[in-house]
RODOLO-524499 format. One record per atom (N, C-alpha, C): residue in three letters; x, y, z. Coordinates in steps of 0.2 Angstrom, whole numbers, plus 5000, padded with zeros to 4 digits. Example, Ala and Ser with C-alpha at 12.3 -4.5 7.8 and 13.67 -1.06 7.14 Angstrom:
BEGIN
ALA506649725039/ALA506249785039/ALA506649845039/SER506449895035/SER506849955036/SER506450005039/
REM end
This chain:
BEGIN
MET438848534345/MET439048564339/MET438748504333/SER438348554326/SER438148494324/SER438548464319/LYS438548414316/LYS438948374313/LYS438948394302/LYS438248394301/LYS438148434298/LYS438948464292/LYS439048484288/LYS439548494285/LYS439448534277/GLY439748594278/GLY439348634270/GLY440248634269/ARG440048624260/ARG440748654254/ARG441048734257/LEU441948694259/LEU442048724259/LEU442348834256/HIS442048824251/HIS441948894245/HIS441548864242/ASP440948914245/ASP440348904241/ASP440148964238/GLY440349004232/GLY439849064228/GLY439249044228/GLY438849014228/GLY438249004226/GLY437848994232/LYS438048994239/LYS437749054245/LYS437549094244/LYS437149114247/LYS437049184246/LYS436749224254/ILE437349254256/ILE437449324259/ILE437049374264/LEU436749364265/LEU436449464268/LEU436649474275/ILE437249534276/ILE437349554281/ILE437149614284/LEU436849624290/LEU436249704292/LEU436649734293/GLY437049784294/GLY437649844297/GLY438149824296/ALA438249834289/ALA438749784284/ALA439049854284/SER439049914287/SER439449974286/SER439750004293/GLY439849964298/GLY439849944303/GLY440349934305/PHE440949914312/PHE441649914310/PHE441649844312/ILE440949804316/ILE440949724315/ILE440649684306/GLY440149714308/GLY439849704298/GLY440349724295/HIS440649754295/HIS441149754289/HIS441549714288/ALA441849694294/ALA442749634295/ALA442149584292/ILE441649554296/ILE441149504293/ILE441349504287/TYR440949584282/TYR440949554274/TYR441549564272/LYS442249614273/LYS442549584270/LYS443149514272/GLU442849474276/GLU443049394276/GLU442849374274/LEU442149344271/LEU441849344267/LEU441649334263/CYS441849394259/CYS441249424249/CYS442049374244/ASN442449354246/ASN442849294242/ASN442449244242/TYR442149224244/TYR442049154245/TYR441249134245/PHE441049184249/PHE440249204246/PHE439949254242/ASN439249204237/ASN439049284234/ASN438849324243/THR438949394245/THR438949424250/THR438649514247/TYR438149494252/TYR437749564254/TYR437849604258/GLY437749664259/GLY437849704264/GLY437249754266/THR437149774269/THR436549864271/THR437249914275/TYR437049964272/TYR437150024275/TYR436650074276/CYS436850144283/CYS436150194282/CYS436550204281/SER436950274280/SER437150334281/SER437750334275/ALA437650394271/ALA437750384261/ALA438450374262/ARG439050344259/ARG439450324257/ARG439850334252/ARG440250344249/ARG440050324241/ARG440450244240/SER440950224246/SER441250174244/SER440650124244/PHE440250124248/PHE439450084249/PHE438950114245/GLU439050164244/GLU438250194237/GLU438650144230/ASN439250134229/ASN439650114221/ASN439750054221/ASN439450024225/ASN439649944229/ASN438849924224/LYS438749884220/LYS438249854219/LYS438149824224/GLN438549744227/GLN438349714231/GLN438249734240/PHE438149824238/PHE437749844247/PHE437249884242/PHE436549874249/PHE436249904248/PHE435949964255/LYS435450014254/LYS435450084259/LYS434750034261/TYR434850034269/TYR434350004274/TYR434350054281/ASP433850064281/ASP433750124286/ASP433250104290/ILE433450084297/ILE433050014301/ILE432450074304/LEU432550124303/LEU432050154305/LEU431450204299/GLU431550174293/GLU431250164285/GLU430950154284/ASP431350074283/ASP431350034278/ASP431249974279/ASP430549934276/ASP430449874277/ASP430749834277/ILE431149774280/ILE431649734279/ILE431149694273/HIS430549664276/HIS430449634270/HIS430449634263/ILE430549674262/ILE430649704253/ILE431249704250/LEU431649724257/LEU432349694256/LEU432849614254/LEU432249584260/LEU432349504259/LEU432249464256/ASN431649484250/ASN431249464246/ASN431549484239/ASN432149534239/ASN432549554232/ASN432849524233/ILE433149494241/ILE433849474241/ILE433949384239/LYS433449384242/LYS433049284246/LYS433849274248/PRO434049294250/PRO434849244258/PRO434649194259/ASP435249144260/ASP435149074262/ASP435249104269/PHE436049124271/PHE435849164277/PHE435849234282/ILE435649254284/ILE435749314288/ILE436249344292/ILE436549384294/ILE437049384301/ILE436849424302/SER436449474306/SER436449524309/SER436749564313/ALA436849614311/ALA437449664317/ALA437449754315/LEU436549724319/LEU436249784318/LEU436349824324/ARG436249874323/ARG436049944327/ARG435449984327/GLY435650024333/GLY435050084329/GLY434650104336/ASN434050134337/ASN433450114339/ASN433250034343/PHE433350014349/PHE433149974353/PHE432549944350/ALA432049974350/ALA431249974350/ALA431149934343/VAL431549954337/VAL431349954333/VAL431949904328/GLN432449874331/GLN433049814333/GLN432549764332/ILE432149764338/ILE431649714339/ILE430749684335/GLN430749754333/GLN430149744327/GLN430449724319/ALA431449734315/ALA431149714313/ALA431549634311/HIS431949584318/HIS432049544320/HIS431349524318/LYS430749534322/LYS430249524320/LYS429949464314/HIS430049534308/HIS429949524303/HIS430249474299/MET431249484302/MET431449404300/MET431349364301/ILE431149344309/ILE431049274309/ILE430349254306/GLU429949324303/GLU429549254300/GLU429649264291/TYR429949284290/TYR430149264282/TYR430849224283/ILE431049194287/ILE431649124288/ILE431149094290/GLU430649084291/GLU430049034296/GLU430049004288/GLU429849044285/GLU429349014279/GLU429849014271/GLN430549014272/GLN430749024268/GLN431548964270/SER432048934265/SER432448904266/SER433148964267/CYS432948984276/CYS433549034277/CYS433849024286/LYS434349044286/LYS434549054294/LYS434749114292/LEU434949114302/LEU434649204306/LEU435349194307/TYR435749214309/TYR436549224312/TYR436449294317/PHE436449254322/PHE436149344328/PHE436849374333/ILE437349414330/ILE437849424334/ILE437549464343/SER437649444347/SER437349464352/SER438349484356/SER437949474364/SER438649514367/SER438849474374/ALA439149494378/ALA439349474383/ALA438949494388/ASN438549554387/ASN438149574392/ASN437549574394/VAL437449504389/VAL436549464392/VAL436949414400/PHE437449454401/PHE437649404407/PHE437849454412/ASP437849504409/ASP437949544415/ASP437749584424/ALA437149534423/ALA437049564431/ALA437349484434/TYR437649454431/TYR438149404436/TYR438749424436/ARG439049404442/ARG439849424443/ARG440149394444/LYS440049364449/LYS440449304452/LYS440749264447/TYR440649244439/TYR440849174439/TYR440649194431/PRO441349164426/PRO440949174418/PRO440449134415/SER440249174411/SER439549104408/SER439749054403/TYR439049034401/TYR439348994395/TYR438748964391/GLU438748924387/GLU438048944382/GLU437448934385/ASN437448864390/ASN436548854394/ASN436748874397/ASP436848924399/ASP436848974409/ASP436049024407/LYS435749044408/LYS435249074411/LYS435449134412/THR435149184406/THR435349254406/THR435049294407/LEU435349364411/LEU435149414415/LEU435549464415/SER435149534415/SER435749564412/SER435149624416/GLU435949674416/GLU435649744421/GLU435549804419/SER435849804410/SER436049844406/SER435249834403/ILE435249904397/ILE434749924392/ILE434749864390/TYR435749874384/TYR436049854381/TYR435849764380/GLY436249764386/GLY435949674387/GLY435149644388/ARG435049694391/ARG434049634393/ARG433949664384/LEU434249694377/LEU433849704370/LEU434249644368/LYS434849624368/LYS434949574365/LYS434649524369/ILE434549494376/ILE434149434378/ILE433549444373/LYS432949494374/LYS432249474369/LYS432449454365/ILE433049474356/ILE433249464355/ILE433349374351/GLU433949344358/GLU433749304360/GLU433249254360/ASN433049294365/ASN432249214367/ASN431949214361/MET431849294354/MET431349264350/MET431549204344/LEU432249204346/LEU432749164341/LEU432549104342/LEU432649094349/LEU432849034355/LEU431948984350/ARG431249034349/ARG430848994347/ARG430548964340/MET431148984338/MET431248944332/MET431548884330/PRO431048864326/PRO431548784325/PRO432448794325/LYS432748764326/LYS433248764331/LYS434148764324/ASP433748734319/ASP434148714313/ASP434148784309/LYS433548844310/LYS433648904307/LYS433848974312/MET434348944317/MET434749004317/MET435448964325/ALA435649034325/ALA436249024329/ALA436449114333/ILE436649074337/ILE436749144344/ILE437549174341/LEU437749214341/LEU438649214344/LEU438549244347/ARG438549244357/ARG438849304359/ARG439449304360/VAL439849374360/VAL440149394357/VAL440649444364/PRO441349444367/PRO441449464370/PRO441649544367/MET442049604371/MET442449654370/MET442749644362/VAL442649684357/VAL443049694353/VAL443549734351/TYR444049724349/TYR444649754348/TYR444949774341/GLY445449774342/GLY445849784332/GLY445849854328/ASN446149844324/ASN446549904325/ASN446149984322/GLY445549944318/GLY445050004317/GLY444550024322/SER444549944326/SER444049954333/SER443950024336/PRO443350044335/PRO443150114341/PRO443550094349/ARG443550024352/ARG443850034357/ARG444650094358/ILE445150054349/ILE445650054350/ILE445850144350/LYS445250144343/LYS445350214340/LYS445250254346/GLU445050254351/GLU444750274356/GLU445550294361/ILE445450224362/ILE446250224368/ILE446950284365/LYS446950254356/LYS447750284354/LYS447250364352/ASN446750414352/ASN446350474352/ASN446650494358/ASN446550454362/ASN446750504372/ASN447350494372/ILE447650444369/ILE448450434371/ILE448950504368/LEU448650514362/LEU448850584358/LEU448750654359/ASN448050634362/ASN448050694367/ASN447750714371/ASN448250644376/ASN448550664383/ASN447850684388/GLN447450644385/GLN446950634389/GLN446550554394/ALA446350544399/ALA446350504403/ALA446150424401/ILE446350364399/ILE446250324396/ILE445750304405/GLU445050274401/GLU444450224407/GLU444950154407/VAL445050134415/VAL445250044413/VAL444750054421/PHE444649974421/PHE444249964425/PHE444449884429/PRO444749904434/PRO445149874438/PRO445049794444/ASN444149804444/ASN444049744445/ASN443449704440/LEU443349734432/LEU443149684428/LEU443849624425/VAL443549544426/VAL443749514424/VAL443349474416/LEU443949494412/LEU443449484406/LEU444049434400/ASN443449414394/ASN443949364390/ASN443749414382/VAL444249434379/VAL444249484372/VAL444149444363/THR444149474359/THR443949454354/THR444149504348/ASN444449504343/ASN444449554339/ASN444349544329/ASP444149584326/ASP444049584321/ASP444149514317/ASP444949514315/ASP445049454312/ASP444849384316/LYS445149364324/LYS444849334326/LYS444049294324/LEU443849344325/LEU442949334325/LEU442749324319/THR443149344314/THR442749344307/THR442649254302/GLN443449254305/GLN443949174305/GLN443149124307/GLN442949144312/GLN442649104316/GLN441749104314/ILE441649144310/ILE441049164309/ILE440949134300/HIS441449124299/HIS441649094292/HIS441749034294/PHE442249014298/PHE441948934297/PHE441248904301/LEU440548954305/LEU440048914308/LEU439548904301/ILE439848964296/ILE439448934290/ILE439448914286/ASN440248894283/ASN440548844279/ASN439948774282/HIS439948764289/HIS439848704291/HIS439248714292/ASP439048774293/ASP438048764291/ASP438048734300/GLU438448774306/GLU438048764310/GLU437748804314/SER437348774318/SER436648824324/SER436648784331/GLY436448854334/GLY436548834341/GLY436548924343/ILE437148884352/ILE437548954355/ILE438048964355/PHE438648984352/PHE439248984350/PHE439649064354/HIS440049034360/HIS440449104361/HIS441149124359/LEU440949174359/LEU441549174352/LEU442249234354/GLY442549184361/GLY443149244364/GLY443849224365/SER444249224367/SER444749204370/SER444549154374/GLN444849124375/GLN444949054381/GLN445049074385/ASP445349124388/ASP445849134395/ASP445249214397/LEU445749224403/LEU445149264405/LEU445949314408/ILE445949394407/ILE446349424411/ILE445849514414/HIS446349534417/HIS445749614422/HIS445749664415/HIS445349704415/HIS445449754412/HIS445949814409/GLU445949814417/GLU446349874416/GLU447149834412/ASP447549774416/ASP447849754415/ASP448149724407/PHE447549704402/PHE447349714396/PHE447549764393/THR447049834394/THR447349884392/THR448049934391/LYS448349934399/LYS448849934400/LYS449449894392/GLU449349834394/GLU449649794387/GLU449749794380/ILE449149814379/ILE448949834373/ILE449449914372/ILE449549944377/ILE449450004376/ILE450350004375/GLU450549964380/GLU451249944378/GLU451449914370/HIS451249904367/HIS451349864363/HIS451149924358/ILE450649964360/ILE450650024353/ILE450950064352/GLY451650054358/GLY452250104357/GLY452450104367/SER452750164365/SER453250194372/SER452650254373/PHE452450244378/PHE451850314380/PHE451750324388/ASN451550364390/ASN451650354398/ASN450950384400/PRO450250364398/PRO449650394399/PRO449150384403/ILE448650444403/ILE448550444409/ILE447850384413/TYR447750354418/TYR447150294417/TYR446750344424/LYS446150344422/LYS445450344427/LYS445550294430/ARG445550254435/ARG445150184437/ARG444750194440/VAL444350184435/VAL443250174438/VAL442950094443/PHE442950104449/PHE442950034451/PHE442150054451/THR441650004452/THR441049974448/THR440749954454/SER441349914459/SER441049874464/SER441649864469/ASN441549834472/ASN442149824478/ASN442449774476/GLN442049714473/GLN442449664471/GLN442549634464/GLU442849594463/GLU443049574457/GLU442049544453/ARG442149554448/ARG441549554443/ARG441649524436/TYR441449454433/TYR441749444429/TYR441049464424/LEU441349474417/LEU440849494413/LEU441249454404/ALA441249394407/ALA441549344401/ALA441049274399/VAL441149254393/VAL440749244388/VAL441449164386/LEU441349094388/LEU441849034389/LEU441448964384/PRO441748974379/PRO441248884377/PRO441248824383/LYS440848794380/LYS440948734387/LYS440748674379/ASP439948694379/ASP439648634372/ASP439948644366/ASN440148694363/ASN440148714358/ASN440948774356/ARG441348744356/ARG441948734356/ARG442048734349/LEU442448774347/LEU442648764338/LEU443248724341/PRO443448724332/PRO444248694333/PRO444948724333/GLU445548674337/GLU445848704340/GLU446148754335/ASN446248764329/ASN446748844323/ASN445848884327/LEU445248894328/LEU445148944329/LEU444948944335/GLN445248934339/GLN445448954346/GLN445948984348/PHE445949044354/PHE446349094353/PHE446449144362/SER447049174362/SER447149174369/SER447149264371/TYR446949304376/TYR447149364375/TYR447649374372/GLN448249354374/GLN448949384373/GLN448549404363/ASP448449334360/ASP448649334351/ASP448149404352/ILE447549454355/ILE447349494351/ILE447749544353/ILE448449534360/ILE448649604362/ILE449149614356/ASP449549574354/ASP450149544348/ASP449649594340/HIS449249574341/HIS448749604337/HIS448949704332/HIS448949734338/HIS448849794339/HIS449449854339/ILE449649884334/ILE450049934332/ILE449950014333/LEU450450054332/LEU450050114330/LEU450050134323/ASN449650134321/ASN449450174312/ASN449650224313/
REM end
């Protein structure tokens, strides 16, 4: 891990979050906006974003990222973009062209799915990536573009399944409970997890200290997906949900990203139980 230290509260640092209207991107914006000069992008019109002078409309299919970057001139770009995969790759190519000519760093929100072809063990920062999924292969392609950049210009943040009261996963679980619909669980899947609060605190730390490299940002321990889901539901309230148990293989398979070389401070480490304890029924 880089030893370079940044100031703890630096309103002078200019941060641009691409995809700041999504669940993860907006959580990052809310975490950083009181400490840095923070901007975000949104695609579909919503009054709350249109009225916020720190937000800019950016349609990945139509708009040139160069124009946005030249207007804002960020010190850090955090990419939480979603959308058409081919256009995402093109947008990141243009970002990299900009960053290589400017004093700027890219933090790319990647995924545990870059390792989803490996089934027998959890994955660490310097393990070779290999994916069977289209989504995982997209993340690998963008990661490989970043890995060809100067090391001090980028950070790859690999994230496991993200939960949180406002997360799509928890919303789906609650909706299925209330509508008496089956909740899918994967009994053979071993994973680690995070939520929006823990993830954004970790990203805040990385920016404060101007860190570069590859980081695995999830719980320090592992749990089966079925057990995790059931514990969350028990924590939400007293229900008798319907479970649909899905077996994708006859053996246990891992989808977990654990830190080995780039460990964060102890106060930023957490367990899956910390994530479970966070959930309540709204």
